[in-house]
TILUMSE-541329 format. One line per 5 residues: their letters; for each residue x, y, z of C-alpha. Coordinates in nm, 3 decimals, always signed. Example, Ala and Ser with C-alpha at 12.3 -4.5 7.8 and 13.67 -1.06 7.14 Angstrom:
2
AS = +1.230 -0.450 +0.780 | +1.367 -0.106 +0.714
END
This chain:
555
MYIYN = +3.763 +3.966 +7.682 | +3.886 +4.292 +7.831 | +3.981 +4.271 +8.200 | +3.956 +4.577 +8.426 | +4.283 +4.727 +8.546
DFDAE = +4.318 +4.900 +8.884 | +4.206 +5.236 +8.742 | +3.892 +5.084 +8.588 | +3.801 +4.906 +8.909 | +3.848 +5.213 +9.128
FVRDR = +3.654 +5.433 +8.885 | +3.353 +5.200 +8.899 | +3.370 +5.160 +9.279 | +3.387 +5.538 +9.320 | +3.074 +5.581 +9.109
VRQFR = +2.894 +5.321 +9.323 | +2.996 +5.501 +9.644 | +2.877 +5.831 +9.500 | +2.544 +5.687 +9.392 | +2.490 +5.512 +9.725
GQVEK = +2.496 +5.852 +9.892 | +2.254 +5.992 +9.636 | +2.011 +5.702 +9.691 | +2.022 +5.756 +10.067 | +1.933 +6.121 +10.015
RIDGS = +1.643 +6.029 +9.788 | +1.508 +5.780 +10.041 | +1.530 +6.025 +10.334 | +1.370 +6.300 +10.126 | +1.674 +6.525 +10.090
LTEDE = +1.642 +6.487 +9.712 | +1.313 +6.514 +9.527 | +1.240 +6.276 +9.239 | +1.305 +6.558 +8.992 | +1.644 +6.625 +9.153
FKPLR = +1.723 +6.254 +9.170 | +1.625 +6.174 +8.810 | +1.943 +6.297 +8.632 | +2.157 +6.128 +8.898 | +1.989 +5.789 +8.863
LMNGL = +1.992 +5.807 +8.483 | +2.370 +5.853 +8.494 | +2.378 +5.513 +8.665 | +2.135 +5.326 +8.441 | +1.834 +5.344 +8.674
YLQLH = +1.495 +5.414 +8.517 | +1.153 +5.458 +8.675 | +0.922 +5.238 +8.471 | +0.548 +5.179 +8.477 | +0.543 +4.968 +8.794
AYMLR = +0.891 +4.984 +8.946 | +1.247 +5.094 +8.897 | +1.449 +4.923 +8.624 | +1.827 +4.883 +8.624 | +1.994 +4.855 +8.284
VAIPY = +2.336 +4.689 +8.304 | +2.598 +4.746 +8.036 | +2.734 +4.447 +7.846 | +3.001 +4.615 +7.630 | +2.984 +4.488 +7.270
GSLDA = +2.770 +4.202 +7.404 | +3.061 +4.007 +7.559 | +3.040 +3.810 +7.883 | +3.231 +3.533 +8.053 | +3.097 +3.267 +8.290
AKMRQ = +3.174 +3.466 +8.606 | +2.981 +3.767 +8.481 | +2.685 +3.556 +8.373 | +2.671 +3.380 +8.710 | +2.680 +3.717 +8.886
LAFIA = +2.385 +3.835 +8.679 | +2.200 +3.521 +8.789 | +2.291 +3.595 +9.153 | +2.161 +3.952 +9.120 | +1.838 +3.829 +8.959
DKWDK = +1.774 +3.596 +9.252 | +1.881 +3.824 +9.537 | +1.735 +4.159 +9.430 | +1.491 +4.093 +9.147 | +1.237 +3.822 +9.055
GYGHF = +1.473 +3.552 +8.933 | +1.516 +3.662 +8.573 | +1.667 +3.931 +8.350 | +1.578 +4.072 +8.010 | +1.828 +4.097 +7.722
TTRQN = +1.783 +4.411 +7.513 | +1.846 +4.522 +7.156 | +2.147 +4.720 +7.284 | +2.313 +4.394 +7.401 | +2.244 +4.493 +7.762
IQFNW = +2.048 +4.323 +8.039 | +1.767 +4.483 +8.237 | +1.638 +4.398 +8.583 | +1.277 +4.512 +8.602 | +1.189 +4.491 +8.971
PLLKD = +1.470 +4.621 +9.199 | +1.392 +4.819 +9.514 | +1.563 +5.156 +9.521 | +1.737 +5.079 +9.849 | +1.898 +4.770 +9.693
VPDML = +2.036 +4.929 +9.376 | +2.373 +5.036 +9.528 | +2.426 +4.679 +9.648 | +2.343 +4.553 +9.297 | +2.600 +4.793 +9.151
DALAD = +2.861 +4.678 +9.403 | +2.791 +4.317 +9.304 | +2.838 +4.411 +8.938 | +3.167 +4.583 +9.021 | +3.288 +4.261 +9.183
VGMHA = +3.304 +4.106 +8.833 | +3.401 +4.414 +8.632 | +3.054 +4.529 +8.529 | +2.850 +4.846 +8.576 | +2.546 +5.041 +8.457
IQTSG = +2.726 +5.365 +8.363 | +2.607 +5.537 +8.044 | +2.326 +5.291 +7.978 | +2.096 +5.593 +7.987 | +2.117 +5.970 +7.959
NCVRN = +2.228 +6.202 +7.678 | +2.572 +6.053 +7.640 | +2.750 +5.788 +7.433 | +2.561 +5.469 +7.519 | +2.690 +5.111 +7.532
VTADH = +2.900 +5.045 +7.220 | +2.758 +4.743 +7.036 | +2.920 +4.502 +6.791 | +2.861 +4.195 +6.578 | +2.767 +3.916 +6.819
FAGAA = +2.972 +3.671 +6.607 | +3.286 +3.886 +6.644 | +3.609 +3.688 +6.654 | +3.434 +3.375 +6.529 | +3.254 +3.458 +6.203
SDEIE = +3.386 +3.298 +5.886 | +3.321 +3.616 +5.684 | +3.507 +3.847 +5.921 | +3.771 +4.090 +5.791 | +3.894 +4.164 +6.142
DPRPT = +3.766 +4.122 +6.497 | +3.586 +4.450 +6.582 | +3.598 +4.405 +6.960 | +3.939 +4.571 +7.022 | +3.804 +4.877 +6.841
AELLR = +3.480 +4.861 +7.040 | +3.678 +4.844 +7.363 | +3.892 +5.140 +7.260 | +3.573 +5.337 +7.190 | +3.429 +5.230 +7.525
QWSTD = +3.731 +5.354 +7.715 | +3.742 +5.681 +7.520 | +3.370 +5.755 +7.566 | +3.330 +5.653 +7.931 | +3.289 +5.966 +8.144
HPEFQ = +3.420 +6.181 +7.857 | +3.385 +6.530 +8.008 | +3.277 +6.694 +7.682 | +3.009 +6.442 +7.589 | +2.813 +6.376 +7.908
FLPRK = +2.535 +6.619 +7.818 | +2.483 +6.586 +7.444 | +2.164 +6.711 +7.275 | +2.035 +6.351 +7.294 | +2.156 +5.997 +7.350
FKIAI = +2.422 +5.876 +7.107 | +2.469 +5.519 +6.986 | +2.766 +5.358 +6.809 | +2.781 +5.012 +6.648 | +3.069 +4.834 +6.476
TGSPN = +3.102 +4.531 +6.252 | +3.410 +4.353 +6.123 | +3.224 +4.167 +5.848 | +3.076 +4.270 +5.512 | +2.756 +4.093 +5.621
DRAVT = +2.626 +4.341 +5.874 | +2.495 +4.174 +6.191 | +2.527 +4.492 +6.402 | +2.264 +4.712 +6.230 | +2.531 +4.978 +6.174
KAHDI = +2.318 +5.186 +5.935 | +2.055 +5.246 +6.205 | +2.300 +5.411 +6.447 | +2.417 +5.764 +6.513 | +2.758 +5.636 +6.405
GIRMV = +2.807 +5.304 +6.233 | +3.157 +5.168 +6.177 | +3.244 +4.901 +5.921 | +3.591 +4.750 +5.914 | +3.716 +4.756 +5.555
RNEND = +4.038 +4.734 +5.355 | +4.150 +4.987 +5.094 | +4.300 +4.922 +4.751 | +4.639 +4.856 +4.916 | +4.481 +4.596 +5.149
QPGYE = +4.535 +4.824 +5.451 | +4.276 +4.784 +5.728 | +4.060 +5.081 +5.819 | +3.704 +5.193 +5.872 | +3.404 +5.310 +5.675
IIVGG = +3.222 +5.568 +5.887 | +2.843 +5.593 +5.861 | +2.652 +5.878 +6.026 | +2.294 +5.983 +6.088 | +2.113 +5.652 +6.111
GLGRS = +1.837 +5.590 +6.359 | +1.482 +5.466 +6.403 | +1.216 +5.610 +6.635 | +0.951 +5.856 +6.518 | +1.178 +5.982 +6.235
PFIGK = +1.364 +5.681 +6.089 | +1.670 +5.737 +5.871 | +1.925 +5.508 +5.711 | +2.279 +5.619 +5.790 | +2.493 +5.776 +5.518
VLREF = +2.861 +5.719 +5.446 | +3.061 +6.008 +5.591 | +3.407 +5.863 +5.518 | +3.468 +5.571 +5.283 | +3.804 +5.492 +5.437
LPKAE = +3.959 +5.609 +5.763 | +4.300 +5.476 +5.873 | +4.276 +5.282 +6.199 | +4.510 +5.517 +6.387 | +4.278 +5.812 +6.320
LLPYI = +3.956 +5.660 +6.454 | +3.931 +5.828 +6.795 | +4.009 +6.184 +6.681 | +3.768 +6.143 +6.389 | +3.483 +6.017 +6.610
EAVLQ = +3.564 +6.297 +6.854 | +3.530 +6.546 +6.567 | +3.187 +6.403 +6.477 | +3.073 +6.434 +6.839 | +3.205 +6.788 +6.866
VYNLE = +3.013 +6.898 +6.558 | +2.696 +6.731 +6.685 | +2.738 +6.873 +7.035 | +2.769 +7.227 +6.899 | +2.521 +7.213 +6.611
GRRDN = +2.262 +6.955 +6.722 | +1.923 +7.093 +6.818 | +1.838 +7.136 +7.185 | +1.504 +7.312 +7.144 | +1.308 +6.993 +7.071
KYKAR = +1.411 +6.653 +7.204 | +1.236 +6.479 +6.915 | +1.461 +6.664 +6.670 | +1.781 +6.652 +6.873 | +1.943 +6.336 +6.730
IKILV = +2.230 +6.363 +6.484 | +2.010 +6.205 +6.216 | +1.799 +6.524 +6.215 | +2.111 +6.740 +6.196 | +2.236 +6.543 +5.895
HEAGL = +1.891 +6.555 +5.734 | +1.841 +6.929 +5.786 | +2.196 +7.049 +5.713 | +2.277 +6.793 +5.444 | +2.552 +6.532 +5.438
DEIRG = +2.800 +6.748 +5.248 | +2.776 +7.034 +5.497 | +2.816 +6.799 +5.792 | +3.109 +6.629 +5.621 | +3.275 +6.967 +5.571
SVEET = +3.226 +7.062 +5.936 | +3.356 +6.725 +6.055 | +3.664 +6.733 +5.830 | +3.747 +7.089 +5.940 | +3.708 +6.994 +6.305
FARTL = +3.901 +6.671 +6.248 | +4.201 +6.861 +6.107 | +4.224 +7.059 +6.431 | +4.145 +6.762 +6.654 | +4.400 +6.537 +6.489
AEFKK = +4.681 +6.786 +6.560 | +4.581 +6.822 +6.926 | +4.449 +6.476 +7.010 | +4.645 +6.271 +7.257 | +4.628 +5.932 +7.094
PSDEL = +4.641 +5.613 +7.298 | +4.987 +5.465 +7.303 | +5.077 +5.175 +7.078 | +5.139 +4.976 +7.396 | +4.783 +5.035 +7.518
VDQIT = +4.633 +4.945 +7.181 | +4.846 +4.631 +7.165 | +4.748 +4.539 +7.519 | +4.378 +4.577 +7.445 | +4.420 +4.367 +7.131
TYFNP = +4.578 +4.083 +7.328 | +4.262 +4.053 +7.540 | +4.080 +3.943 +7.226 | +4.332 +3.696 +7.090 | +4.165 +3.382 +6.952
PEFNN = +4.142 +3.092 +7.196 | +4.354 +2.782 +7.152 | +4.123 +2.575 +6.938 | +4.102 +2.199 +6.965 | +4.091 +2.090 +6.601
IQSHA = +4.053 +1.719 +6.664 | +3.745 +1.623 +6.464 | +3.506 +1.338 +6.527 | +3.269 +1.149 +6.299 | +3.028 +1.125 +6.592
YEEAL = +2.890 +1.473 +6.513 | +2.789 +1.379 +6.157 | +2.647 +1.050 +6.282 | +2.442 +1.234 +6.546 | +2.301 +1.467 +6.280
ETDPV = +2.196 +1.169 +6.070 | +2.024 +0.984 +6.353 | +1.873 +1.270 +6.559 | +1.624 +1.488 +6.364 | +1.572 +1.722 +6.661
LRSFV = +1.945 +1.794 +6.680 | +1.959 +1.832 +6.302 | +1.680 +2.089 +6.310 | +1.862 +2.281 +6.584 | +2.188 +2.284 +6.389
ETNVA = +2.016 +2.399 +6.069 | +1.876 +2.711 +6.236 | +2.090 +2.782 +6.543 | +2.446 +2.696 +6.438 | +2.642 +2.931 +6.210
EHKNP = +2.967 +2.872 +6.024 | +3.281 +2.937 +6.227 | +3.612 +3.056 +6.082 | +3.757 +2.731 +6.216 | +3.597 +2.436 +6.031
AYGIV = +3.611 +2.220 +6.343 | +3.386 +2.464 +6.531 | +3.038 +2.613 +6.509 | +2.876 +2.929 +6.647 | +2.576 +2.826 +6.860
TISTK = +2.295 +3.076 +6.908 | +2.073 +3.013 +7.209 | +1.718 +3.129 +7.148 | +1.552 +3.320 +7.432 | +1.223 +3.294 +7.241
PIGGT = +1.056 +2.962 +7.329 | +0.713 +2.924 +7.172 | +0.478 +3.145 +7.370 | +0.759 +3.292 +7.579 | +0.866 +3.652 +7.641
PGDVT = +1.140 +3.750 +7.392 | +1.466 +3.825 +7.573 | +1.371 +3.694 +7.917 | +1.615 +3.448 +8.077 | +1.582 +3.295 +8.423
SDQMR = +1.865 +3.279 +8.672 | +1.886 +2.900 +8.632 | +1.915 +2.941 +8.257 | +2.190 +3.201 +8.304 | +2.386 +2.960 +8.519
LIADL = +2.348 +2.685 +8.261 | +2.473 +2.920 +7.987 | +2.769 +3.007 +8.210 | +2.847 +2.638 +8.263 | +2.830 +2.567 +7.890
AEKYS = +3.050 +2.865 +7.808 | +3.311 +2.749 +8.056 | +3.307 +2.388 +7.942 | +3.247 +2.415 +7.567 | +3.297 +2.776 +7.443
HNEVR = +3.636 +2.887 +7.578 | +3.456 +3.084 +7.852 | +3.285 +3.322 +7.611 | +2.919 +3.425 +7.582 | +2.772 +3.696 +7.360
ISHEQ = +2.440 +3.875 +7.380 | +2.299 +3.971 +7.040 | +2.094 +4.278 +6.949 | +1.830 +4.021 +6.855 | +1.793 +3.944 +7.229
NAVLP = +1.950 +3.599 +7.207 | +2.265 +3.452 +7.364 | +2.557 +3.310 +7.166 | +2.827 +3.054 +7.241 | +3.081 +3.169 +6.979
HVRKA = +3.335 +2.885 +6.988 | +3.181 +2.538 +7.022 | +3.364 +2.237 +6.882 | +3.129 +2.053 +6.649 | +3.190 +1.729 +6.836
DIPLV = +3.046 +1.900 +7.148 | +2.734 +2.048 +6.987 | +2.516 +1.741 +7.068 | +2.613 +1.774 +7.435 | +2.541 +2.147 +7.433
HAALK = +2.205 +2.087 +7.266 | +2.105 +1.826 +7.523 | +2.194 +2.058 +7.811 | +2.001 +2.348 +7.656 | +1.701 +2.125 +7.594
AVGLA = +1.686 +2.035 +7.963 | +1.627 +2.401 +8.063 | +1.405 +2.513 +7.776 | +1.674 +2.690 +7.573 | +1.695 +2.461 +7.270
TANIG = +1.420 +2.616 +7.056 | +1.530 +2.573 +6.692 | +1.397 +2.902 +6.558 | +1.682 +3.148 +6.491 | +1.579 +3.367 +6.199
LISDI = +1.230 +3.215 +6.184 | +0.890 +3.365 +6.259 | +0.902 +3.302 +6.636 | +1.249 +3.458 +6.672 | +1.076 +3.792 +6.731
IACPG = +1.238 +4.110 +6.856 | +0.994 +4.283 +7.091 | +1.026 +4.575 +7.329 | +0.874 +4.542 +7.680 | +0.573 +4.745 +7.567
MDYCA = +0.293 +4.847 +7.799 | +0.364 +4.557 +8.035 | +0.660 +4.753 +8.173 | +0.736 +5.076 +7.989 | +0.586 +5.410 +8.091
LATAR = +0.626 +5.540 +7.735 | +0.450 +5.253 +7.560 | +0.110 +5.300 +7.399 | +0.037 +4.931 +7.331 | +0.144 +4.585 +7.435
SIPIA = +0.426 +4.406 +7.256 | +0.495 +4.092 +7.458 | +0.145 +3.933 +7.429 | +0.145 +4.001 +7.054 | +0.480 +3.825 +7.013
QEIST = +0.355 +3.533 +7.223 | +0.037 +3.499 +7.019 | +0.226 +3.503 +6.688 | +0.478 +3.238 +6.790 | +0.209 +3.016 +6.943
RFDEL = -0.026 +3.040 +6.645 | +0.230 +2.962 +6.376 | +0.363 +2.675 +6.585 | +0.007 +2.536 +6.594 | -0.017 +2.574 +6.217
KLEKE = +0.323 +2.400 +6.176 | +0.421 +2.663 +5.918 | +0.736 +2.808 +6.073 | +0.987 +2.596 +5.879 | +0.775 +2.618 +5.563
IGELR = +0.777 +2.999 +5.580 | +1.153 +3.003 +5.638 | +1.358 +3.311 +5.718 | +1.133 +3.589 +5.843 | +1.229 +3.875 +6.072
IKISG = +0.935 +4.009 +6.274 | +1.003 +4.308 +6.499 | +0.748 +4.465 +6.734 | +0.748 +4.806 +6.905 | +0.494 +4.923 +7.159
CINAC = +0.532 +5.290 +7.066 | +0.690 +5.517 +6.806 | +1.024 +5.519 +6.989 | +1.088 +5.192 +6.803 | +1.284 +5.005 +7.071
GHHHV = +1.171 +4.686 +6.895 | +1.329 +4.801 +6.566 | +0.999 +4.753 +6.378 | +1.113 +4.980 +6.093 | +1.372 +4.723 +5.982
GHIGI = +1.167 +4.406 +6.023 | +1.070 +4.206 +5.717 | +0.736 +4.248 +5.890 | +0.727 +4.533 +6.138 | +0.449 +4.583 +6.391
LGLDK = +0.396 +4.918 +6.566 | +0.149 +4.935 +6.852 | -0.030 +5.267 +6.899 | -0.317 +5.408 +7.101 | -0.617 +5.493 +6.884
AGVEN = -0.893 +5.660 +7.083 | -0.807 +5.454 +7.388 | -0.782 +5.124 +7.198 | -0.464 +4.942 +7.097 | -0.409 +4.956 +6.722
YQITL = -0.128 +4.786 +6.531 | +0.026 +4.916 +6.211 | +0.208 +4.673 +5.981 | +0.515 +4.769 +5.778 | +0.662 +4.547 +5.509
GGDAT = +1.002 +4.511 +5.347 | +1.233 +4.634 +5.622 | +1.590 +4.506 +5.636 | +1.847 +4.543 +5.916 | +2.152 +4.418 +5.723
QTMAL = +2.409 +4.573 +5.487 | +2.124 +4.620 +5.236 | +1.922 +4.814 +5.494 | +1.574 +4.932 +5.403 | +1.295 +5.091 +5.603
GERAG = +0.966 +4.905 +5.593 | +0.672 +5.061 +5.413 | +0.341 +5.102 +5.591 | +0.098 +4.853 +5.441 | -0.221 +5.044 +5.517
PGFAA = -0.460 +5.106 +5.809 | -0.383 +4.952 +6.145 | -0.552 +4.651 +6.302 | -0.719 +4.601 +6.637 | -0.539 +4.352 +6.858
EELLP = -0.789 +4.074 +6.784 | -0.761 +4.138 +6.408 | -0.383 +4.132 +6.389 | -0.318 +3.758 +6.396 | -0.576 +3.672 +6.125
ALERL = -0.426 +3.948 +5.910 | -0.076 +3.799 +5.949 | -0.211 +3.454 +5.858 | -0.360 +3.594 +5.538 | -0.037 +3.777 +5.461
LNRYL = +0.187 +3.475 +5.503 | -0.046 +3.236 +5.324 | -0.031 +3.474 +5.029 | +0.348 +3.475 +5.050 | +0.355 +3.095 +5.035
EIREC = +0.133 +3.106 +4.727 | +0.334 +3.363 +4.529 | +0.698 +3.293 +4.612 | +0.899 +3.153 +4.321 | +1.043 +2.862 +4.517
SDEIF = +1.092 +2.744 +4.874 | +1.432 +2.915 +4.887 | +1.290 +3.261 +4.812 | +1.248 +3.425 +5.152 | +0.970 +3.670 +5.234
LETYR = +1.189 +3.979 +5.186 | +1.300 +3.862 +4.841 | +0.941 +3.800 +4.733 | +0.840 +4.143 +4.859 | +1.124 +4.311 +4.670
RLGPQ = +1.040 +4.119 +4.353 | +0.664 +4.184 +4.351 | +0.620 +4.499 +4.556 | +0.355 +4.565 +4.819 | +0.031 +4.513 +4.623
PFQQA = -0.019 +4.136 +4.658 | +0.053 +4.161 +5.030 | -0.184 +4.454 +5.073 | -0.453 +4.255 +4.895 | -0.408 +3.980 +5.150
LYPEE = -0.412 +4.216 +5.446 | -0.712 +4.419 +5.325 | -0.923 +4.186 +5.108 | -1.225 +4.420 +5.125 | -1.037 +4.733 +5.015
EKYAA = -1.093 +4.813 +4.647 | -0.784 +5.033 +4.621 | -0.561 +4.729 +4.676 | -0.732 +4.524 +4.406 | -0.530 +4.423 +4.104
END
């Protein structure tokens, strides 16, 4: 994990001091809310439906025990004892008082954290594969690159006031766990025909009211040229991106309207100039950053006790089947901690749970924790012999739900319970779905199923790329939920197709039951997941289940 140097620490402290003065002026009336708004957004502070919300950056989703414990401390001292993990691998505190926010930022700075660039029209928190440095399919650990991008983009004077917010994601694996094709820039670590490492650059992805799948801008970019190339992309966007309409100001609209070839030409022309002028980071700095992400010293002593525990403990076996992924070291596993207990709020974690995660990371995971874009936590390096102990500890605090990738592992935005932009609730819908299918005991039978829920067209719940996506809208003052089918957030990304008319809140759950019962009837075998069945048969059988009275969906 990257450790702040003296410059980093002073930069963050200076921003806190600056913001403290701005908060004091807002409280005494020297600044109006309109004057204060751009200042607070530069420091991750939003004004939500009921209160302020502070969004804290977790760069590329990486934490250590000290940082996690500090988040727990902040939750207890200045919030309501919990935090909310987001699809940007950040954490949000939903109930701070304005007067306390500078103290919260100072507490974050104590452990090398901040809330800079978690909002505003700038380069947002750089995200990465939550299995980085541990995944068995990894070409190269993407975190040193993500850290380099973080340092380059932080307070970049040219890119603080872009046409709109700008999001970058990076993966080091061919199996994309970072949703790179739904980002303004997606970066995939690849090797060329000479086995040299480099990057594939994807541009123009994004969800929201106009969803687009990103397109390949460069098939191979040498590693040393990454920063000047990304700078060239940002320069083109900053100059040519629309500023007349915020809904058309993202780079995805620029790529769509101008065409990929024209944008590629502009970027390559700008890149040629930028490359000649760009002051590249020194080899020493790059090497130093890389050392912060060296693999831990693994303990490869294996034990038969793990296999014996799996044979004798069905609860542990169920947990391992869903929540433990293959590690590049055969003696280890990657343990995903679900923040989605049956009937719970997706992404919410209490301060006590944070402290337990910190303890487990320190004792069993080489002091590493990751936050995933799926709103879960990850212990990336757990020796298999220790997994039964980890599971027992998680079980004691309600964090051992064995549901990763299943129907109750739902991504959901805060919706109308918190967000001023939302037009419908998301959290109660997610709770009802997980509770109902737990009652029916169908979750394991259904198998892998990615449900994603957004409470408005801004798509913070990524509904476009859910196997089943749910979009909550306001229809004449009543909540109405549209269903999309066939979305995919991986390397084979697809946007879900709208199934038909929306459903009232009370009609949604019965419709999902009909849909999934039909899936169980028509799949070829128990190993064929929902998305595969949908791709094989198309939408019609699912539409027939959703709308049994509609003649146009009849065979």
